C-alpha positions as CSV (number, residue, x, y, z in Angstrom):
1,M,-14.6,49.6,-15.5
2,A,-14.9,47.3,-12.6
3,D,-17.9,45.2,-12.0
4,V,-20.0,46.0,-9.0
5,T,-22.0,43.5,-7.0
6,L,-24.7,44.9,-4.8
7,Y,-26.9,42.8,-2.5
8,S,-30.1,44.6,-1.8
9,T,-33.8,44.5,-1.0
10,G,-36.6,46.3,-2.8
11,W,-37.6,48.4,0.2
12,C,-34.2,49.5,1.5
13,P,-33.6,53.3,1.3
14,F,-29.9,52.8,1.7
15,C,-29.9,50.5,-1.3
16,V,-31.7,53.1,-3.4
17,R,-29.1,55.7,-2.4
18,A,-26.2,53.4,-3.2
19,K,-27.7,52.4,-6.6
20,R,-28.4,56.1,-7.5
21,L,-24.7,57.0,-6.8
22,L,-23.4,54.1,-8.8
23,A,-25.8,54.8,-11.7
24,G,-24.5,58.4,-11.7
25,K,-21.0,56.9,-12.2
26,N,-22.3,54.7,-15.1
27,A,-21.1,51.7,-13.1
28,R,-22.0,48.2,-14.2
29,V,-24.0,46.9,-11.3
30,H,-25.1,43.3,-10.8
31,E,-27.9,43.6,-8.2
32,I,-28.9,40.6,-6.2
33,D,-32.3,41.0,-4.3
34,V,-31.9,38.9,-1.1
35,D,-35.7,39.0,-0.5
36,R,-36.3,37.2,-3.8
37,E,-33.4,34.9,-3.4
38,P,-33.1,33.6,0.2
39,E,-30.0,31.6,-0.6
40,A,-28.3,34.9,-1.8
41,R,-28.8,36.4,1.7
42,R,-26.9,33.4,3.2
43,E,-24.2,33.9,0.5
44,M,-24.0,37.6,1.3
45,M,-23.6,37.0,5.0
46,A,-20.9,34.3,4.4
47,R,-19.0,36.7,2.1
48,S,-19.3,39.8,4.1
49,G,-19.9,38.7,7.7
50,R,-22.8,41.2,7.8
51,R,-26.5,40.9,7.8
52,T,-27.6,44.3,6.6
53,V,-28.1,45.6,3.0
54,P,-26.7,46.9,0.9
55,Q,-23.5,45.0,0.8
56,I,-21.3,46.2,-2.1
57,W,-18.3,44.7,-3.8
58,I,-16.3,46.6,-6.4
59,G,-14.4,43.9,-8.3
60,D,-13.1,41.6,-5.5
61,R,-13.0,44.4,-2.9
62,H,-15.8,44.4,-0.3
63,V,-16.6,48.0,0.1
64,G,-19.3,47.5,2.8
65,G,-22.6,49.3,2.8
66,C,-24.0,52.6,1.7
67,D,-22.1,54.7,4.3
68,E,-18.8,53.2,3.2
69,L,-19.6,53.8,-0.4
70,F,-20.4,57.4,0.2
71,A,-17.2,57.8,2.3
72,L,-15.2,56.5,-0.7
73,Q,-16.9,59.1,-2.8
74,R,-16.1,61.9,-0.4
75,A,-12.5,60.8,-0.1
76,G,-12.2,60.9,-3.9
77,E,-11.4,57.2,-4.1
78,L,-14.6,55.8,-5.7
79,D,-13.9,56.8,-9.3
80,D,-10.4,55.1,-9.1
81,L,-12.0,51.9,-7.7
82,L,-14.6,51.8,-10.4
83,A,-12.0,52.5,-13.1
84,E,-9.9,49.4,-12.2
């Protein structure tokens, strides 16, 4: 199963939704709280070009945020990405 990196904050409802979906898939998620690690926010922005959370990577692929993650699920592509 692919490793998942998820940049988040403790108060973000979209982060909660994304984590819930990934937990339901038994994905291995490495969560990075950008509120607790300010340098991680800069790293996230440099990697993704985006300021908002969540920002999600499956393996080396930048998925995007919660909406993009759920779009992959609806398209039937998420399980294949996680299986890689």
